[in-house]
N, C-alpha and C positions, 0 to 999 in steps of 0.2 A: 651337538653334544661332544664334549671333550673327553676322549677315551684313549687308553693305550691298550695294546692287544698282545695276547700270547697264543701260541699254537702248541698243542700237546702232540708229541711224536714218540714213537717207540715201536717195538716189534708187536705182532699179534699176541694178545693175552698177557701183556705186560701190566695191565691194570689202568689203562688210560681212561676208559669209560667210567670206572669207579672213581678215579681222581676228578674227572669232569663233574660227576654227580656231587662229590664232596665240595667242589669249588662253587657250584651253582645251585645246589639243593634242588636239582631237577631230576625227574625220572627219565633215564635214558636206557636204551637197549644194552644189556650186558650179557654177552654170550661167549662161550668158550670155543669159538672157532673163528678162523680168519675172515675178515671182510664183513663181519656182521654190521659194522658201521660204514656202509658204503658212501652214504651222504654225510658230510661233516656235521657234527653237532655244534651248534653255535649258540652263544648266550652272551648277553650283556648283564653283568651282575654288579651290585653295589659293593664297595669296599668298606668293610667294617672299620670304623674309625672312632675310638673312644674320645679323642680330643674334640671331634665334631659334636658328639653327643653331649659332652660337658659344656661346650660353647653354647649349644642350643638351650641347655638348662640355665646357664648364667644369663643369657640374653632373653629368656622367656620366649624363644622362637617357636611358633606353632608348626612351622614347616622345616624339615631337616632334609637336605639334599646331599647325599654322599657322592664322592667321585665314583666312577664306574670303570669296569674292566671288561674287555671283550675277549672271550675265550673260544677257541676253535679246536675241536678234537677230531682228527682224521683217523681213518682206519689204520690198523697196524701195517707198517711197511715191512717188506720182505727183501731178502737179498735179490738184487736186480731191479729194485723199485725205480732207479734212475733210468732204466731202459724200458720201463712200462710194465714190469712184472707185477702182477696183482693190482693192476690199475695204478701203479706207483706214480707215474707222471701226473695223473689227475689229482691224486692225494697231495703230492708235493706242491702242486700249484695253489692249493688252498692255504699254504703256509707262507707264501711269498710276501704277503702284506703284513705279517705279524711283526711286532717289535722285538719279540723274544721267543725263544723255543724252550719248552719244558720237555726234557727227554726222560721218559719214564723207563726205568730198568727194573725188570723182575729180579728180586733177590731171594726168591724161594725156588726150591726144586720142584719141577713139574714136567711130566711128559709133554705137556702142551707147549713148553718152551724149547722143544726139539733137542733136549739134552745139552744145550749150550751153557757154558759158564757165563757169569755176568760180564767178564771182560770181552768175550766174543759178542755178546748182545750189544754192548756199547759200541764196539768196533764196526759192526754191520751198519748201524744207523748212521754213524759219523761218516763212514766211507760212502754211503749212498747219497748223503747230502753233498759231499765233495764232488762226486761224479755228476750229480745233477747240475752243480755249478759249472763244471767243466764244459758241459754242453752249452750253457748260456754264454760263457766267456768265448767259446769257439765261434759261436754265431756272431758275437759282437766283433771279433777280429776279422771275420770274413767281410763284414760290412765296412770296416774302417780301412782295410788295406788298399782298396781301389782309390781312396781319397788322398793317399800319400803322394800320388803322382802330381797332384796340383800344388804340392808344397804346403799343405794345410798344417800349421804348427799344432793346432789343438788335436788333430788326428794323430800326429806323431807322439804327443803327450799321452793320449789314450792308449796307443799301441804299446808304448813302453810299460804302462801300468798293467795292461793285459798280459804281457810277457811275465811280469812279476807274479800276477795271480795264477797263471798257468803253472809256473814253477812250483808254487806252494801246493796247488791242487793235485799236480802229478805225483806228489809224494803222499797223497791221501790226507793232507793236513788242512785243518779249518782256517779260513781266511781271517777269523776274528783274532788270531794270534799275531797278525802282522800290524805294524804301525803305519798309518797313512797321514799325509799332509792334508791341510784344509782343502786344497785344490783337488787332491785325489778323492777325498770323501765326497765332494760335490759331484764328481763323475760317477762314483760308485752308487750314489743314490738312484741312478737310472737303471741299475742292473738287477736289483731285488735278489741278491745272492743269499742263499740259505745259510751257508757256513760262515757268513759274515755276521749273522745275527748273534746277539748274546744268547748263551745257553745256560740253563740251570738243570741239574740232574735231580730227579726224584728216585730214590732207591726204595722200591716198593717191597717191603718185608712182611713176613708173617708176624702176627702180633707179639709172639713170644721172643722175637729177635730185635725188638725196637730199642732196647736198652744197650747202649755202647756198641753199636754195630761196627764191623770192619769196613772202612771206606777206602781202603788202599787199592781197591779194584778200579777206582776212577782215575782219570788223568790228573796229573799234578796241577795244583792251583785251581781246581774246579770248585764250583759252588754246588754242594750236595745237601739235599734235605731228605733224611730217612723218615719214612712214614709207612703206615699200613693203609692203603687206599680203601680197602673194604671197611676198615674200622672208621676212617674219616667220613666215608659215605653214610655209615650208620649214625655217626655223631651228628651229621647235618640234618638228619630226620628228627632228632630229639628236640623237645622244648628247651629253651635256653636254661631254665632252672635245673634241668637234669643233666646237662653236659659236664659240669664240673665233677660230680660223683662218677660219671661214666669214665672220664679221663683218669680220675684217681684210681679206679679199679685196675687200670693197666699201667699204673706208675707214671702217668704223663701229667705234666703241670699245665699244658696248654695244647690247643689244637695244632697239629703239625701243618694243617692247611693254612692257618693264619701265619705261621712261620714262613711257609712257602711264599705267600703273598708279600710279606715283608722283605724277603730276600730278592724277589723279583723286582720290587721297587728300588732296592739298593743297587742291584746289578744294572738297572736301566738309568741309574743316577737321577731319580725323580725326587721331587719335593712337593709337599702338600701345603697350600696356603688356604686361608679361610676368609669368607666375607659374611657380613651380616647386613641384610637390607630388609627393612620392613619386618615382616614376621618370619623371614627365611634365613636360616644359617646354612651355609653351603661350603663344601670342600672342593678344591680344584687341584688336580695333579698335573704338574708341569715339569719340564727339565730343570734340574737343580741350577741355581745361580742365574735363572732367567732374569732379564732386566724388568724393572717395575712397569715400564711403559708397555712391554710385550705381554706381561702378566695381565695388565689392564685390558689388552686386546683379546685375551682369552675369555674374559668376562663379557665384554661387548666391544665391537669395533669402534663405536662412538667414544668410548673411554680412551682408547689408544689415540685416536685422532685429536681429541680435545684435552689430552692429559695435562694436568697442572702439577700435581704432586700426590703423594700418598702418605697417609698416616699409618705408622707401623707399630703394632703391639706384639711383643714376644709372647708366645703361648704360655711359658712358665710364669711370666709376670701376671698374666690374666688369671691363671689358676690360683696363684698365691694371694692375689688381692680380692678375688671373688666377683669383680664386676668391672666393666669397661670404664664406668664413671670413676671408680676408685683409682684405677690405673692412671687416668688422666689427671686426677687431683694430685697424685704423688709425683707427677712429671715423668712417668715411666713410658709414655708413648713418645714418638718422635716423628718428625716430618722428613721425608726423603724425596729426592728428585727422580727423574726418569731413568737414570742409570743405576739406581740402587739394585743390588743383586738379592732377589727374594730368597729367604731362608726357609727351610722346612719348619713348619709350625707357626709362621707369621700370620697374624690376623691383620688384614689390610682394609683400609678405607680410602678409596680412590676419590680424588677431586679432579673434575674435568669440566671443560666448557662444552655446552650443548651445541 
C-alpha cells in the first residue's frame, strides 16, 4: 500500500487527540491530564478527493480507491522529553518514520497549559526535537571517528556533515532550515532526524477566535493552519449533508481539517495521479515531478519493468469534455515516454510489456 505519513506532536492538552479524531473520525481517549495517550494512536485513513469521485462517476467505476494517509498521535511531550522525561524518548521514537510533523499549539488560555504563552509552547517542542537529534548525531560521530584513521573518504565526508548538523542543533535550530546537497541528503536518510522533517503548525483556538487570528507568534515563513480541534472532531461525527450548515454557523466555508491535509500535501511536494482499470478508479499520491516509469512502478512493478509509454489526460480536460472517449476524439490526450514528469491531476494509462 502506497502511503505517506504524519506524526502529531505537541505539549499535553494541546488538542492532539481531538485533531487525530477529526482527521480519522475514530473514537480515541481524550483526557485533560498528561500521558493519557501512552501508546500511540495510529490510523490509516482515506484522503478525500473530489477529483477521484468525479472521475469514478465519469467512467462509471463501481470501485473507488482513494490515496491514504498514515497518522500517528503520540502523548504530549514535556520539557526534558529528549532526556526521557514523561517517557519522552519512547514517544519521540514513534515519530522518526513520519514524513511530516504536525505541531499542535494551544491558542487558548487554560491552567492545563501551565500558564505558558503560545511562543513558549512552540519553543519547548522545537527545542526538544533539536535536543533529541543532538543525541542521535553525537552517537553517529562516535561511530565514524575511529574509521578516519584508515583514511576512509566517505567517513570524512560524513564527519564534516555531522559537524555542520551539530553547529545548527547547538543553537537550538531545526535542521530543516539548512540546505543540503544530493550526496548529503543520501547520508541523512540513514539518520531519521526529527528536526529535519517538514513541519506544519496547527493553532488550536477556541471557536470564537477562528476568524482572523494573530499568527505572529509562529516562526517566520512557517505554514500555519488555525482551527478548533474540538469543533473539527464534532464535524467529523456529522452526516455529510449536515456539515455545511454546521460550518456556516461558525462562519467557516470549509473544514479546516481538509485545509490541513491540503497544506501537508503541498509542504511534502506531493502530486496525485489517477488510473482507471476495469471497474476501479484509483488515486495515487507520489512525489511531485516523479518520472512516468517510476509512477508506473508504484502501480505495479511489472509496469515499470515492461514500460512502453503512457497516455496522459489532464484532469481539467477530462472534466470539461465529460468523458475519456470525448477527450481522445478531440485530440486532447497525448503519449509520453518514460521520463515524462507526472503532474498533479494527471489521469494516466500505462502501456507495458508483460
